C-alpha positions, 0 to 999 in steps of 0.5 A: 320034470318041473314045469316053469312059467316062462316070461319074456320082456314085453318088447319081445312079445312076438319076436323069435329071439328073446330071453325068457325067465322063470322064477322058482322058490329057490332059483331063477331060470334063464333061457333063450327062446331060440334054444329053449332046452338050454336053461341056466339056473341062477341063485336069487343073489346071482340073478340080482347081480346079473340084473344090476349089471345089465341095468348099469350097462356092463354088457353094452357093446 
């Protein structure tokens, strides 16, 4: 199995429920620190679209 370098937002440095991201050569992997075995794999285009949507507030409550 491939080993990833997982990163989380600086604001989550010591928190338990944080998103984590690992960027590979052909894909971006996303998981929750609460469920580290549940990994979503995105293409670079899907990742860009997701980040753009988050920045635009499309997931705000």
